C-alpha positions in Angstrom: -12.9 -6.2 7.8 -11.0 -5.1 10.9 -7.6 -6.8 11.4 -7.5 -9.0 14.5 -4.5 -9.8 16.7 -3.4 -13.5 17.0 -4.2 -13.3 20.7 -7.7 -12.0 20.2 -8.4 -14.8 17.7 -6.9 -17.6 19.9 -9.3 -16.6 22.6 -12.3 -16.4 20.2 -11.5 -19.6 18.2 -12.4 -22.6 20.3 -13.6 -25.7 18.6 -15.0 -28.4 20.9 -13.7 -31.1 18.6 -10.6 -33.2 18.1 -8.1 -30.8 16.5 -6.7 -33.6 14.3 -10.1 -33.6 12.5 -11.7 -30.6 10.7 -14.6 -29.0 12.6 -16.8 -29.2 9.5 -17.0 -30.3 5.9 -16.2 -27.3 3.6 -18.3 -26.5 0.6 -16.8 -28.0 -2.6 -15.9 -24.4 -3.9 -13.5 -24.1 -1.0 -11.8 -27.4 -1.4 -9.0 -28.3 -3.8 -10.4 -29.3 -7.2 -11.5 -32.9 -7.5 -13.1 -34.1 -10.7 -15.3 -36.6 -8.7 -16.6 -34.1 -6.2 -16.4 -30.6 -7.7 -19.2 -29.3 -10.0 -16.7 -27.1 -11.8 -13.3 -25.6 -11.5 -13.2 -22.4 -9.5 -10.8 -19.7 -10.9 -10.2 -17.1 -8.1 -7.2 -14.9 -8.4 -7.1 -13.1 -5.0 -5.1 -10.2 -6.5 -8.4 -9.4 -8.2 -11.9 -8.6 -6.9 -14.1 -11.4 -5.5 -16.9 -10.6 -8.0 -14.4 -11.6 -10.8 -14.4 -15.3 -9.7 -15.1 -17.6 -12.6 -16.6 -21.1 -12.5 -15.4 -23.3 -15.4 -18.0 -26.0 -16.0 -16.5 -28.5 -18.4 -14.1 -27.9 -21.3 -15.7 -24.8 -22.9 -18.1 -23.3 -20.5 -17.0 -20.6 -18.1 -19.1 -18.0 -16.3 -18.9 -15.6 -13.3 -19.8 -17.1 -10.0 -23.3 -15.8 -9.1 -24.1 -13.9 -6.0 -26.3 -16.8 -4.9 -23.3 -19.2 -5.3 -20.9 -16.9 -3.5 -23.4 -16.7 -0.6 -23.6 -20.4 0.0 -22.7 -21.6 3.5 -18.9 -22.3 3.7 -19.3 -25.4 5.7 -21.6 -28.1 7.1 -22.3 -27.8 9.9 -22.0 -24.0 9.7 -19.0 -22.3 11.1 -18.8 -18.8 12.7 -15.0 -18.7 13.0 -12.1 -19.9 10.8 -8.4 -19.4 10.7 -6.6 -19.9 7.4 -2.8 -20.2 7.2 -0.7 -19.9 4.1 2.6 -21.8 4.3 4.2 -19.5 1.7 3.5 -16.3 3.7 2.9 -17.4 7.3 3.1 -14.0 8.8 -0.5 -13.2 7.9 -3.1 -15.7 8.9 -6.6 -15.0 7.5 -9.3 -14.7 10.1 -12.9 -15.2 9.1 -15.6 -14.4 11.7 -19.4 -14.1 11.0 -21.8 -14.8 13.8 -24.7 -15.7 11.5 -22.5 -18.3 9.7 -19.6 -18.0 7.3 -20.4 -18.0 3.6 -18.1 -18.9 0.8 -17.9 -15.1 -0.1 -16.7 -14.3 3.4 -13.8 -16.7 3.0 -13.0 -15.3 -0.5 -13.2 -11.7 0.8 -11.1 -12.4 3.9 -8.3 -13.9 1.7 -8.5 -11.0 -0.7 -8.5 -8.4 2.0 -5.7 -10.0 4.0 -3.2 -10.4 1.2 -3.9 -7.1 -0.7 -2.6 -4.9 2.1 0.5 -2.8 1.3 3.4 -3.8 3.5 4.2 -1.6 6.5 7.7 -0.4 7.0 8.2 -3.1 9.6 6.9 -5.8 7.3 9.2 -4.4 4.5 12.2 -4.8 6.8 11.2 -8.3 7.8 11.1 -9.3 4.1 13.8 -6.9 2.8 15.5 -9.2 0.3 12.2 -10.3 -1.3 10.9 -6.7 -1.4 14.1 -5.5 -3.1 13.7 -8.3 -5.7 10.1 -7.4 -6.4 10.8 -3.7 -6.8 13.8 -4.4 -9.1 11.6 -6.5 -11.4 8.8 -3.9 -11.5 8.8 -1.4 -14.3 9.8 2.0 -13.0 6.5 3.9 -13.2 4.9 6.4 -10.9 1.9 4.1 -10.7 4.0 1.2 -9.5 5.6 3.3 -6.8 2.2 4.5 -5.6 0.8 1.0 -5.2 3.6 -0.2 -3.0 4.5 -3.8 -2.4 1.6 -5.9 -1.2 1.6 -9.1 0.9 0.4 -11.0 -2.2 3.5 -9.8 -4.1 5.6 -12.0 -1.8 3.9 -15.0 -3.4 5.6 -14.0 -6.7 2.5 -14.5 -8.9 1.0 -17.4 -7.0 -2.3 -15.7 -6.2 -4.6 -18.4 -7.5 -6.8 -19.9 -4.8 -6.4 -23.7 -5.1 -8.5 -24.6 -2.1 -8.3 -25.2 1.7 -7.1 -28.3 3.5 -7.3 -29.0 7.3 -4.1 -28.7 9.2 -3.9 -30.4 12.6 -2.9 -28.6 15.7 0.5 -27.2 16.3 2.0 -24.6 18.7 0.7 -21.6 16.8 -2.8 -23.1 16.1 -3.6 -25.4 19.0 -7.1 -26.0 17.7 -5.9 -26.6 14.1 -6.5 -24.4 11.1 -7.3 -24.4 7.4 -4.3 -24.3 5.1 -4.6 -22.2 1.9 -3.2 -23.8 -1.2 -1.9 -21.2 -3.8 -0.6 -21.5 -7.3 -0.8 -19.8 -10.7 -4.0 -19.7 -12.8 -3.9 -21.8 -15.9 -5.6 -20.2 -19.0 
């Protein structure tokens, strides 16, 4: 997915609705877990690949999320554009655009792709203290040096997708945006 500038997306993302209300109802897999609504607990670590998403159905049963389940429409009515903001690392909003309608997998892939990028030298400078802490804690191996510090590393292990909530408009997102909830995966 090609990165998009904030300005490009501001022009592209126009919802004809009240920005205090979400433009659509998200699929339950994209919402925070709710025992009444959810058909299982989604386990998505966006430091890993999207095809490794697990659906825990009840106490003992866990299975990979099928291709059919990943390809479900992300929202009703369908959306062609979404902006996702993460409070913990606000420098990198996630942009999801699919003209034929966004699917759950498009959201998962966009989150994975946005936060698995190695920091540029400018980004490293902007987050210098955090980058130094991360590098100090890493074992000194040639493999670790090659990988570099990624955006997700700034979350300090909180790479579990816990769902999306609607956030009303503000100066950066005048039409509102979805807010990414992150945490650590429980076993």
